[in-house]
Structures are given as C-alpha cells and as structure tokens.
C-alpha positions in Angstrom: 100.6 104.6 83.8 101.6 102.6 86.9 103.7 99.6 86.0 103.6 96.1 87.4 106.6 97.1 89.6 104.6 99.8 91.3 101.5 97.7 91.6 103.5 94.7 93.0 105.3 97.0 95.5 101.9 98.0 96.9 100.9 94.3 97.1 104.2 93.5 99.0 103.7 96.4 101.4 100.1 95.4 102.0 101.1 91.7 102.5 103.7 92.8 105.1 101.2 95.0 106.8 98.6 92.2 107.0 100.8 89.3 107.7 104.0 90.6 109.4 103.4 92.9 112.2 106.7 92.9 114.0 107.7 89.6 112.6 109.9 89.2 109.5 108.0 87.6 106.6 109.9 85.3 104.2 109.8 86.5 100.6 108.8 83.0 99.4 105.6 83.4 101.5 104.8 86.7 100.0 105.5 85.4 96.5 103.1 82.4 97.1 100.3 84.5 98.6 100.6 87.2 95.9 101.2 84.8 93.1 104.2 86.8 92.0 107.6 85.4 90.9 110.1 85.4 93.9 112.8 86.6 91.5 110.8 89.7 90.5 109.9 90.4 94.1 113.6 90.3 95.0 114.1 93.3 92.7 111.1 95.1 94.2 112.1 94.6 97.9 115.6 95.6 97.2 114.2 99.0 96.2 111.9 99.1 99.2 114.8 98.4 101.5 117.0 101.0 99.8 114.2 103.5 100.1 113.8 102.9 103.8 110.3 101.5 103.6 111.1 98.0 104.7 113.9 96.2 106.6 115.4 92.9 105.5 117.0 90.1 107.5 118.7 87.1 106.1 119.1 83.6 107.6 116.7 81.5 109.8 113.7 83.6 110.7 114.6 86.2 108.1 112.6 88.0 105.6 111.1 91.5 105.4 109.2 93.8 107.8 107.7 97.3 107.6 109.8 100.0 109.1 106.7 102.0 110.2 103.1 101.4 111.0 100.8 100.9 108.0 99.0 104.2 108.7 102.3 106.0 108.4 102.9 105.1 104.7 101.2 106.9 101.9 100.4 105.1 98.6 102.1 108.0 96.9 105.4 107.5 98.6 105.4 103.8 97.7 104.6 104.5 94.1 107.1 107.3 93.7 109.8 105.1 95.2 109.2 102.3 92.7 107.9 104.3 89.7 109.8 107.5 89.9 107.8 110.7 89.4 104.0 110.5 89.2 103.9 113.7 87.2 101.4 113.4 84.4 103.6 115.3 81.9 107.3 115.7 81.7 107.4 119.4 82.2 105.7 119.0 85.6 108.2 116.5 87.0 110.4 117.6 89.8 113.7 119.1 88.5 112.3 119.2 85.0 113.9 121.8 82.7 111.9 124.9 82.4 109.6 124.7 79.4 110.1 127.6 77.0 106.3 127.5 76.3 105.2 127.6 79.9 104.3 131.3 79.9 101.9 131.0 76.9 100.9 127.3 77.1 97.1 127.2 77.0 97.0 123.5 78.2 99.4 123.9 81.2 96.6 124.9 83.6 94.7 121.7 82.6 97.8 119.5 83.2 98.6 121.3 86.5 95.2 120.6 87.8 95.2 117.0 86.8 98.7 116.6 88.2 97.6 118.0 91.6 94.6 115.6 91.6 96.8 112.6 91.0 99.3 113.7 93.6 96.7 114.5 96.2 94.8 111.3 95.6 97.8 109.0 96.1 99.3 111.0 98.9 96.0 111.1 100.8 95.6 107.3 100.8 97.4 105.3 103.5 98.6 101.7 103.3 96.3 101.0 106.2 93.3 102.1 104.0 93.9 99.0 101.9 94.1 96.5 104.7 91.4 93.9 105.0 90.4 95.0 108.6 89.7 98.5 107.4 87.1 97.7 104.7 
C-alpha cells in the first residue's frame, strides 16, 4: 500500500513540474495549492532533497525546484525514495534474507510475476505523464 507520504511526494513533484520550471517554488505555495500541511511537506521535501530529486534554497526567492526535467523522473523512483521498497512481499525486497522455502514455494511464481508488474508499471510512468499539458 502506498502511504500518504508517497502520494504527497508525487503531488509535490508534479506541482514543481507544473509551476516551477527553473524558478524556485516556495513550500507555502505548494502547500496551499495541494491542500497539504506545510509542516508535513517539510518532512517530504527533506527526503526529496536528500535523495537528489529536488534542490532547495532558503531566503528571499527560495523554495524548491526539480533537479531534472519532468520526463527524466519515473514514478517508481519517487515512490521508492519516499516509501522504501515497492516489493509486494518481504522475501522479494532488495537485500532480503534468502527464504528457506523459496525452492519449493508454490506461490513464489505468482508473487514474482505480480512484483514485476508493479515494478514495471511504476517505472514505466514518467512524472511528465501526469502533467496537465500531457493529458
């Protein structure tokens, strides 16, 4: 399940893509447009900055801006940064301990296929695909 943190991170990134361009966008403006608490957004953008997806600037004219063009971001990378693994079950997560049942688990092929579908779906979608101009 994708939490509010992941969903709001997507909304922040989309807001920056549609309203920022090369200009820094104040967090208070994003919070107002997205109807999300500025306090909660501070936590989210801190992760986005730390993950190298956005740049922040303080002071007059400060705010946040995308580091790359919207078409260079995948939805998957944004969600994984804020949510952690998107693996559908624990044993398929990156760096998971080897499951002692893997060699004879009759459900593992089902979970592998579903996991690939989820991964491929989110990593095939670009931030630019969500932009108003592209609908």
